[in-house]
C-alpha positions as CSV (number, residue, x, y, z in Angstrom):
1,X,43.2,-64.6,12.6
2,X,44.8,-61.8,10.5
3,X,44.8,-62.0,6.8
4,X,48.2,-61.8,5.1
5,X,49.6,-62.3,1.6
6,X,52.3,-65.0,1.3
7,X,53.5,-65.3,-2.2
8,X,56.0,-68.1,-1.2
9,X,52.9,-70.3,-0.8
10,X,52.8,-70.5,-4.6
11,X,56.1,-72.3,-4.6
12,X,55.1,-74.6,-1.8
13,X,52.0,-75.7,-3.5
14,X,52.5,-79.1,-5.2
15,X,51.6,-79.8,-8.8
16,X,48.9,-82.3,-7.8
17,X,47.2,-79.7,-5.6
18,X,46.8,-77.5,-8.7
19,X,45.7,-80.5,-10.7
20,X,43.0,-81.3,-8.1
21,X,41.6,-77.7,-8.3
22,X,41.6,-77.8,-12.1
23,X,39.9,-81.2,-12.2
24,X,37.3,-80.4,-9.6
25,X,36.6,-77.0,-11.2
26,X,36.3,-78.7,-14.6
27,X,33.9,-81.4,-13.3
28,X,31.7,-78.9,-11.6
29,X,31.6,-76.8,-14.8
30,X,30.8,-79.8,-17.0
31,X,28.0,-80.8,-14.6
32,X,26.7,-77.2,-14.9
33,X,26.7,-77.5,-18.7
34,X,24.8,-80.8,-18.5
35,X,22.2,-79.2,-16.2
36,X,21.9,-76.2,-18.6
37,X,21.5,-78.5,-21.6
38,X,18.8,-80.5,-19.8
39,X,16.9,-77.7,-18.0
40,X,17.8,-74.6,-20.0
41,X,20.2,-71.7,-19.4
42,X,18.2,-70.1,-16.6
43,X,18.6,-73.1,-14.4
44,X,22.1,-73.8,-15.6
45,X,23.1,-70.3,-14.7
46,X,22.1,-70.8,-11.1
47,X,24.5,-73.7,-10.9
48,X,27.2,-71.8,-12.7
49,X,27.5,-69.5,-9.7
50,X,28.7,-72.5,-7.6
51,X,32.3,-71.7,-6.5
52,X,34.0,-74.4,-8.6
53,X,37.4,-74.5,-6.9
54,X,36.3,-73.6,-3.4
55,X,35.9,-77.2,-2.1
56,X,39.4,-78.1,-3.2
57,X,40.8,-74.8,-1.9
58,X,39.3,-75.2,1.5
59,X,40.6,-78.7,2.0
60,X,44.1,-77.7,0.7
61,X,44.2,-74.7,3.1
62,X,43.3,-76.9,6.0
63,X,46.0,-79.4,5.0
64,X,48.7,-76.7,4.6
65,X,47.8,-75.2,8.0
66,X,48.0,-78.7,9.6
67,X,51.5,-79.0,8.2
68,X,52.5,-75.6,9.6
69,X,51.2,-76.7,13.0
70,X,53.0,-80.0,12.8
71,X,56.3,-78.2,12.0
72,X,55.8,-75.8,14.9
73,X,55.6,-78.6,17.5
74,X,51.8,-78.6,17.6
75,X,51.1,-75.0,18.6
76,X,47.9,-73.6,17.3
77,X,45.8,-76.7,16.8
78,X,42.7,-74.8,15.7
79,X,44.6,-72.7,13.1
80,X,43.8,-75.1,10.2
81,X,40.0,-74.8,10.8
82,X,40.2,-71.1,11.3
83,X,42.1,-70.7,7.9
84,X,39.5,-72.8,6.1
85,X,36.7,-70.9,7.8
86,X,38.3,-67.6,6.8
87,X,38.4,-68.8,3.2
88,X,34.7,-69.8,3.4
89,X,33.8,-66.4,4.8
90,X,35.6,-64.8,1.8
91,X,33.8,-67.0,-0.6
92,X,30.5,-66.1,1.0
93,X,31.3,-62.4,0.7
94,X,32.3,-62.9,-2.9
95,X,29.0,-64.6,-3.5
96,X,27.2,-61.4,-2.3
97,X,29.2,-59.5,-4.9
98,X,28.4,-62.0,-7.5
99,X,24.7,-61.9,-6.7
100,X,24.8,-58.1,-7.0
101,X,26.5,-58.4,-10.4
102,X,23.9,-60.9,-11.6
103,X,20.9,-58.8,-10.4
104,X,22.3,-55.6,-11.9
105,X,23.1,-57.2,-15.2
106,X,19.7,-58.8,-15.4
107,X,17.9,-55.5,-14.6
108,X,20.0,-53.2,-16.8
109,X,21.0,-55.3,-19.9
110,X,17.6,-54.7,-21.6
111,X,17.7,-50.9,-21.0
112,X,21.3,-50.0,-21.5
113,X,24.0,-51.1,-24.0
114,X,25.7,-54.3,-22.9
115,X,29.0,-52.5,-22.2
116,X,27.5,-50.0,-19.9
117,X,25.3,-52.6,-18.1
118,X,28.3,-54.8,-17.5
119,X,30.4,-51.9,-16.3
120,X,27.7,-50.8,-13.8
121,X,27.3,-54.4,-12.7
122,X,31.0,-54.8,-12.2
123,X,31.2,-51.6,-10.1
124,X,28.2,-52.9,-8.1
125,X,30.1,-56.2,-7.5
126,X,33.2,-54.4,-6.4
127,X,31.3,-52.0,-4.1
128,X,29.3,-54.6,-2.4
129,X,32.3,-56.9,-2.0
130,X,34.4,-54.2,-0.4
131,X,31.5,-53.0,1.9
132,X,30.7,-56.6,3.0
133,X,34.4,-57.2,3.8
134,X,34.7,-54.0,5.8
135,X,31.5,-54.8,7.7
136,X,32.9,-58.3,8.5
137,X,36.2,-56.9,9.5
138,X,34.6,-54.4,11.9
139,X,32.2,-56.9,13.5
140,X,34.9,-59.5,14.0
141,X,37.3,-57.3,15.9
């Protein structure tokens, strides 16, 4: 499956789909806050890394792809699962970048100024994310 950008999908997304993402993301964030309040910020931070809108996004992607298949007379029955799997792969690669950001920030924040530490961590996140995506792209072709 090839990755493309389709800005018209923004217009096709219904208001309740945005609402479900917002609500699910808010609920997960609130639960993370409760965990942090109960067990401290170190444990709460682990849960904050949970991709809050990914579950809603994956189900909506699958639903949209099923609608496309239905409109095209049933051709490409596995497309919905492939699209959701591709989104999951992207989220996993993004998690690698996020982990890089967290580790670099943790290790550098006490030795460098916060601005420099966060800048280095952001560059690390960007670099690892790009490298991971390129490796995935090369191994999947």
